[in-house]
C-alpha positions as CSV (number, residue, x, y, z in Angstrom):
1,X,193.0,160.8,83.6
2,X,194.6,157.5,84.4
3,X,193.6,156.2,81.0
4,X,195.2,159.1,79.2
5,X,198.4,158.7,81.2
6,X,198.3,155.0,80.4
7,X,197.9,155.7,76.7
8,X,200.7,158.3,76.8
9,X,203.0,155.8,78.5
10,X,202.1,153.3,75.8
11,X,203.0,155.8,73.0
12,X,206.3,156.7,74.7
13,X,207.1,153.0,74.9
14,X,206.3,152.5,71.3
15,X,208.8,155.2,70.3
16,X,211.5,153.7,72.6
17,X,213.5,150.5,72.0
18,X,211.8,148.7,74.9
19,X,209.5,146.7,72.7
20,X,209.2,143.9,75.2
21,X,208.1,146.2,77.9
22,X,205.7,147.9,75.5
23,X,204.0,144.6,74.7
24,X,203.7,143.8,78.4
25,X,202.2,147.2,79.0
26,X,199.8,146.7,76.1
27,X,198.7,143.3,77.5
28,X,198.0,144.9,80.9
29,X,196.1,147.7,79.2
30,X,193.9,145.2,77.4
31,X,193.4,143.2,80.6
32,X,192.4,146.4,82.5
33,X,190.0,147.4,79.7
34,X,188.5,144.0,79.6
35,X,187.9,144.0,83.3
36,X,186.4,147.5,83.2
37,X,184.1,146.6,80.3
38,X,183.1,143.4,82.0
39,X,182.3,145.1,85.3
40,X,180.2,147.8,83.5
41,X,178.4,145.1,81.4
42,X,177.6,143.1,84.5
43,X,176.3,146.2,86.4
44,X,174.2,147.2,83.4
45,X,172.7,143.7,83.2
46,X,172.0,143.7,87.0
47,X,170.3,147.1,86.7
48,X,168.4,146.0,83.6
49,X,167.2,142.7,85.3
50,X,166.2,144.7,88.4
51,X,164.3,147.1,86.3
52,X,162.4,144.3,84.5
53,X,161.6,142.6,87.7
54,X,160.3,145.8,89.2
55,X,158.2,146.5,86.2
56,X,156.8,142.9,86.2
57,X,156.0,143.1,89.9
58,X,154.3,146.4,89.4
59,X,152.2,145.1,86.5
60,X,151.2,142.0,88.5
61,X,150.3,144.2,91.5
62,X,148.3,146.5,89.3
63,X,146.4,143.6,87.7
64,X,145.6,142.2,91.2
65,X,144.4,145.6,92.4
66,X,142.2,145.9,89.3
67,X,140.9,142.3,89.7
68,X,140.0,142.8,93.4
69,X,138.4,146.2,92.7
70,X,136.3,144.8,89.9
71,X,135.3,141.8,92.0
72,X,134.3,144.1,94.9
73,X,132.3,146.3,92.6
74,X,130.6,143.3,91.0
75,X,129.9,141.8,94.5
76,X,128.3,145.1,95.6
77,X,126.2,145.4,92.4
78,X,125.1,141.8,92.8
79,X,124.3,142.4,96.4
80,X,122.2,145.4,95.6
81,X,120.5,143.4,92.9
82,X,119.5,140.3,94.9
83,X,119.2,141.7,98.5
84,X,116.3,143.6,100.0
85,X,117.8,146.9,101.3
86,X,115.7,147.1,104.4
87,X,115.7,143.5,105.8
88,X,119.1,142.5,104.2
89,X,117.5,139.2,103.1
90,X,117.2,138.0,99.5
91,X,114.5,139.8,97.5
92,X,111.5,138.4,95.7
93,X,113.3,138.1,92.3
94,X,116.1,135.9,93.8
95,X,113.5,134.0,95.8
96,X,111.6,133.1,92.6
97,X,114.8,132.1,90.7
98,X,115.9,129.9,93.7
99,X,112.5,128.3,94.0
100,X,112.6,127.3,90.3
101,X,116.0,125.9,90.8
102,X,115.1,123.9,93.9
103,X,111.9,122.6,92.1
104,X,114.1,121.3,89.2
105,X,116.5,119.7,91.7
106,X,113.6,118.1,93.5
107,X,112.2,116.7,90.3
108,X,115.5,115.1,89.5
109,X,116.3,113.8,93.0
110,X,112.8,113.0,94.2
111,X,113.4,114.9,97.5
112,X,110.6,117.0,99.0
113,X,110.6,120.8,98.9
114,X,108.9,122.9,101.6
115,X,108.5,126.6,102.2
116,X,108.0,128.4,105.5
117,X,105.8,131.4,105.3
118,X,105.9,134.2,107.8
119,X,103.6,137.2,107.7
120,X,104.1,140.1,110.0
121,X,100.8,141.7,111.0
122,X,100.6,145.5,111.2
123,X,103.9,146.1,109.6
124,X,102.5,148.8,107.3
125,X,101.2,150.7,110.2
126,X,104.4,150.4,112.1
127,X,105.9,153.5,110.5
128,X,102.9,155.5,111.6
129,X,103.0,154.1,115.1
130,X,106.7,154.0,115.8
131,X,108.2,156.1,113.0
132,X,110.1,155.2,109.8
133,X,113.4,154.6,111.6
134,X,111.8,152.1,114.1
135,X,110.2,150.3,111.1
136,X,113.6,149.9,109.5
137,X,115.0,148.6,112.7
138,X,112.2,146.1,113.0
139,X,112.8,144.9,109.5
140,X,116.5,144.6,110.1
141,X,115.8,142.6,113.3
142,X,113.5,140.3,111.4
143,X,116.0,139.7,108.6
144,X,118.8,139.3,111.1
145,X,117.0,136.7,113.1
146,X,115.8,134.7,110.1
147,X,119.2,134.7,108.5
148,X,120.8,133.6,111.8
149,X,118.4,130.7,112.5
150,X,118.2,129.1,109.1
151,X,120.4,126.3,107.8
152,X,123.1,126.9,105.2
153,X,121.0,125.1,102.6
154,X,117.9,127.2,103.4
155,X,117.2,130.5,101.7
156,X,115.5,133.3,103.7
157,X,113.8,136.0,101.6
158,X,111.6,139.0,101.9
159,X,108.9,138.1,99.4
160,X,106.6,141.1,99.9
161,X,106.1,144.1,102.2
162,X,105.1,142.0,105.2
163,X,105.6,138.5,103.8
164,X,108.8,136.5,104.5
165,X,109.7,133.1,103.1
166,X,112.3,130.5,103.9
167,X,112.9,128.0,101.2
168,X,113.6,124.5,102.7
169,X,115.1,122.2,100.1
170,X,115.0,118.4,100.9
171,X,112.5,118.9,103.7
172,X,109.2,117.2,103.9
173,X,106.0,118.2,105.7
174,X,107.0,116.4,108.9
175,X,110.6,117.8,109.0
176,X,109.6,121.4,108.4
177,X,107.6,121.4,111.6
178,X,110.8,121.7,113.5
179,X,112.0,125.0,112.1
180,X,108.5,126.3,112.1
181,X,108.2,125.8,115.9
182,X,111.7,127.1,116.5
183,X,111.2,130.3,114.5
184,X,107.7,130.9,115.9
185,X,108.9,130.8,119.5
186,X,112.2,132.5,118.8
187,X,110.6,135.4,116.8
188,X,108.1,136.2,119.4
189,X,110.8,136.3,122.1
190,X,113.2,138.2,120.0
191,X,110.8,140.8,118.6
192,X,109.1,141.7,121.9
193,X,112.4,143.0,123.0
194,X,112.2,145.6,120.2
195,X,108.4,146.4,120.1
196,X,105.8,146.3,122.7
197,X,103.4,144.2,120.7
198,X,104.2,141.8,117.9
199,X,101.8,139.6,115.8
200,X,102.6,137.2,113.1
201,X,101.2,134.3,111.1
202,X,103.6,131.4,110.4
203,X,102.8,128.4,108.2
204,X,104.7,125.7,106.3
205,X,103.7,124.2,103.0
206,X,105.1,121.3,101.0
207,X,105.2,120.9,97.3
208,X,103.0,118.1,96.0
209,X,104.4,115.4,93.7
210,X,104.6,116.6,90.1
211,X,103.2,120.0,91.1
212,X,104.3,122.8,88.9
213,X,106.6,125.3,90.6
214,X,104.4,128.3,89.6
215,X,101.3,126.6,91.1
216,X,103.3,125.8,94.3
217,X,104.3,129.4,94.6
218,X,100.7,130.6,94.1
219,X,99.7,128.4,97.1
220,X,102.5,130.0,99.1
221,X,101.3,133.5,98.2
222,X,97.9,132.8,99.7
223,X,99.3,131.9,103.1
């Protein structure tokens, strides 16, 4: 190799009288060796840094994937836990928790709290008359309409088999007449496009001053 030839030349020069030439050759050899070593070291450092950066990027990407997967699974579990599977509205459990929270906020702020009650008549016999699939379509249509027509601050729930509630925070008896009329007219028009006959009972009720939340909900259940 070139290195062996170079070292052979160096040994030959050492045995000769050309000491000055030998020293110059040695200096060149050391310079070449230093440059080679430096190049190899720099390349190793570059490869090492690239490897570390790749590993760090892979770890960050893996952690992000795990985070998003866990968040998605948690969201789906939470969704299954608080949503009614047929109407896709909040279920009774979430409705009760939300009502307790709004009552507490109402006590602190002094704002009114009203609930809109909607009962669908003949929903239990719908499966017999139209079939199970049509009943599910009807429930999905009811849930979709209520969710689309409520305010962001309102909470639409399926409280029972044929009983739907809309929690109306910071809404008094006079103000809740507006959504009551809008939903009553809109529901009839919307649902008659799906079924030939549709009957419902819609009411609004406002919490009395200093009324316990449980007592208020008992009044709602009787509507």
